[in-house]
N, C-alpha and C positions, 0 to 999 in steps of 0.2 A: 908881529903875525903868530908869532906861537903861542903868545898869552890870549891874543886875542880868541883863536881856536879852542881853548882851553877855558876860558870864558863861556866860551858859545855851548861849548858839549856841559860843563856844569850846568849852564841853565837848563839846555834841555832834559838832562836827567832830574835836573828838579823841578821840573814842568812834569816828565812822567811820574815823581814819586807822589808829585801834589794831587795830578790825575789819578791817579793810583789809591792814595787815599781819599780825596773826595769818592771815589766810585765804591770803598769800602764804609766810608759812612752812609754814602747815601743807600747800599743794601743793608746796612745793619737798620736803619732807623725808616727807609721808605718801601723798601721792597715784601708785598705780603709773605707772612713766616706764621700763618696756620694753617695744621695739618690737619684738620678735620674736614670732614664732607655736609655735615649738614649747617644748613643757614646759620647758627647759632649752637654755642657751648656755653654752660652753668657752669659756674666756679664758685665753692664755696670756700672763703676764708675765716679760719678761725680767730676767735681773739687771742692775741698776741702770740700769734706764728712768726715763725722767722722767715725770712727772705730764703734761705734752702728749702723749707716746708713751702713754701709757698711757688718757688722754681720745681721741685718734685711733683707739684698740683697742676702746675700745667705744662710739665715737660712730654706727656703724650698728645697735648694738644698743639704742639709747637713744632715748624720745620726745624730750624737752629736756637737750639737753647742759647749758645754761645752769645749771637748778636742779641737777643733780650736779653740777658743780663747784663751786657756791655751798657746798652741804651737805659734799662732800668737803674744802674749805678749811675749812668751820667745826670739820669732826671731825677736824682737822690731818692728815687722809691724805695731801695733796697731796704734805707735804714727810716723808711715813715710807712710802714706796713698798713692798712687799713683793712679793718672785719669787714663780714659781710657779702652778702650775693651777688655776684658778677655777671653780665653777658657778655661774653665775648663773639662775636660778627667773626665770620667765613669771610678769608681775602684782609683782615687787619696788619698793617704793620704793626713791627715793634714801636714806632710813637703811637698808634692808635692802643695797643695795647697796654701800654703803661698807664697813659692817659685816663683809659675805663678804670684800671683798677686802682686807681688814685680817687677816684670823685663820684662813680653811677653803682654807687651800694643801691642797688634796688628793694623796694617794699616785697614782702610776701602777703599772698590775703590768707589769713591765720584765721581757722574756725574751730566752735566747738558747739557740743550739744548731748543732754541726754545721760551725762556725767553723772555717776550714784554716789561720789566721793572725794575730797580733794587729790587723793590720791589717783583715783581715775583721770580725771581732770590733766594733774600733773603728768600722766602718760600721754596720753592726747597730744599737750602742749609739746612736749619735747620732742614728738616727731617733727614738727614745723618752726621749730626755731632752735637756738645752738644750747639753751641752758640745757641739762638733763632733767629727769623726772625727782631725781633725789636732793636736788640745789631748789628746784619748785616747790617740792611740798615743806621745805624746810621754811622758804620764804612765806608760801601761802598760811604755816602754822604760827606763825613769827607773832609771840605771845605779844609784846609789845608794839608792833603794828595793827593787831588785831584788837586790843584796847581802846585805842588814838582813832582808829577808822569806828568804834563802835558794833564792834564783832565779836564773836565768840566764838569757841570749837564747834559747837553744833550750829550756828548761822552762818557762817565762813562760807560756804557752798555758794550760799543765795546773795554772793556779793558779785558773782561773774555769769555775767546775763549772757546768753546763749547765741550767739549770732556770729557773724562774719567778721573781721578786723583788721587793718593792713598794717603790719608790724615790720621792722628788718630784721631782715634771719638773726642777725646778730645782736638780739635785745634780750639783757639778763633775766633771771630770775626774778630779781627786785623791780626791774624795769617792768616787767610784763606784770607782775601783782599792781603795780602802784597805777600803773594805765587802767587795769581795769577797776581799780578804784573808780576813777574820774570817769568810768562808761557809766560805769553805777552810777554816780549822783548826775551824770548827765540824765541816764534811761529814767530817774525818778526826778522828773517834770514839777512842774506847778502841778499843772492838770493830774497828773498822775497821785501824786500825794495829796490833792486836793480829795479826787475820787477813793481814797485811800480812808480819809478821813470822817468822810460820808460814811462810810460803811463799816465805820468804827473798829478798824484794824491796821496794827503797825504795819511799818514796810515788811517786817522779819515774820510777819504772820497772813500778810500776800502772800510772800515767797511759797512758805511752809502749805498755804493751801494749795496755792496755783502745781506746785509739787503732787500734794494727791488727784487734782484735777488731772496734770498730764498723765499720772497711771492709771486713772480710770478711764480713758476715752482718748484713743489716737484720733478720733473726728474733729478738727478744728472747730467746727459748725457747731457741733454739739456741748463743745466745753463749757461756756456761758450756762446754758442749761444747768447740764452738774454742778458746776459752779453754784447756783441759784440753790439746789438741794443743800447743799451745806453750809450756804450761807442761813438758808431758814432754819434749819440744826440750830445753827449757832446762834442766832438769833431769840429761838426757842430753849436756851442749853440745854439741848438736848446732847447726846453722846455723836458722834460723825459718824463713828463703826464704818469705817473703809478698810477695806479688805488688802489695799495695798500696805498700809500701816504696820498692818501685823504680819505680812511680810516680811518688812523693812527690819521690824522688831527682833523677828526670829532668826532673822540670820544676823544680825546684829549681837543676840544672844549665842548662836550656837552656830553660826558658819555655816546655815545648811537653809538654801536655797528651796522655796515652797513652790510647790507646782498646783497645789491644790491647797486654799485652806481650810481648817476643820475646828468643828465645834473645841475642843481641848485648846488649840492655839489661842483663840478670842480671851482666853483667860490669862495670858502670860502678861505680868504686874512689869510692864515697860512703860515709861514716860512718853512711847511712840506709839502705843497702842493705842486707835482713839474708840477701843471696845470697851477699855477701862478708864482713859481719862477723857475728860470733857474739855470740848477745845481743840487747838488744833497742836500738834506736837511744836517741839523747842524747838526743832529746826528743820531741813528743808529733806524729805526722803529720797529726793532726786534733784536733778538740775532741770525747772521748767523751763519750756520755749515761752518765748515772749507772747506766745497767741494765749497760754496759757495762764500768765500775769494778768491778760488784759483781760480775759475771760473774768476772772474773779473782780478786777477791778469793774467790772460793766456785767456785772450776772445780771442773768433774766430774771425778771421777778415772773413768779407763778408762784403754785401753792403746794408744788411739789415736796414729800418726804423722802421719797424711796426709789430706789430706782435698780434694776437686774437687766441683764443679756438678751437684746432683742432678737429671737431665735429665728422671726422673717425679713431682718434688715441687718444684715452680719456686719457689726463693730460698732452697734448704735444701740441702747436703750431702751427697755419701755420705764417710764415713769408714773407714779403713781402717790397719790393725796394719803391716801389711807394705808393703814396695814393690812386690813384686811384683802383692799386689792392689789398691795404688792404680793403679799402672800398666795395669789392666787398665780400672779403672775409669775413668782420662785418657782410654784410648783411645778407650771408650763416648762419653766427651763430645766428643771432636774426630768421630768419624763424626757423632755428633748434630749439631752447628756444620757440619760441612760439607753434612750433607742439608738444613740449614733455610735454609742459604747457598746 
C-alpha cells in the first residue's frame, strides 16, 4: 500500500513536471513575442552576420529574447543565418519569427536616374542595397567585365538604363552590375536595334546623343524635336554645338561647374566638346532617361538646325531652320535675359 502511494505521488509529480515543461514549451514557441506597437517592423540582416549580431538587432523588437534564442537553436536557424530584408508582424510568436527569418527575404524596389558618373550611380545604389559605393565603383570599372560586355570606361555609364528594378537588399556589387547588363540587353530589343541601324547610329552613339537631349530639355514631349535638330546636323556632318557638352568638358578638365557658357569655353580642346569635334562625344555626359533614348530613336523629322530657349513658353525652345532666323531668336533671348537681370 505504501509503495502504491509512492508510485501515485511520483506519477503526479511527473505529470506536474510534464505540464510545466509543456507550458514552457508552448510559451516559448506559440505565445506572441513582439515588443513593437506598429503593425510591422523591418529587419536587415547583413551577409555573414552571426547569430549574436542578429539577436542584437532583434532585441528591441522582442519581449523575451531568451525564448527566441531557444526556439532559434531548436530549429537550427542559429547556424543557418540568411541575409536580406525581412518583415516581422506584430503578434508573431517565436516559431513565426524564426520561420519568417529563414525564408521570407523580401525584394526591394531600387531606382536610379540622372546620374552623371559611375561614382554618383554607385552612391545612389549603395543607399538602397547592402553593397557599399566603393565596392560598386570597383565592380563598375572592372576592366575584364567591360571588355567582355563590349564597353570601355567612357561608354560604361550607358550600360545602366535609368529605371526602377526589383532586387534583394543583400545583392552584391557584382550581382547588381551583372543584372544591369542583362537589363541593358533586354532594353535593346530587336525593334530598338533596328531603329538605331535605320538612323545610322550605334547603341553607344544613341546613348551619347540621348544624354545631350536629356540635358537640353526637361520637356519629354520636346525631346524628339531636339533630337531631330541634332540628327539633322549629324546627317549634314555639322558640329553639334551642344552647350551641355561644353559644361561637361570644362568640369572634367578643371572641376568647375559652369553656370553660363562663354565664348572662351567653346574653344576647349576636349573630345567631349561638340563645338570642336564633329559627331557625338565618345561617351554619355549624363545618364539619359528612357524617354531621351527613345526620342533619339524616334526623332522628329523636320528642317530645323538650331534652337534657343523660348522666353514665352518657359522650359521649351524656339526652333529655326536658318542661321539668320536663329540669330534673331537668340538676340531676343539675350535681351530678355538682360532685362530680367
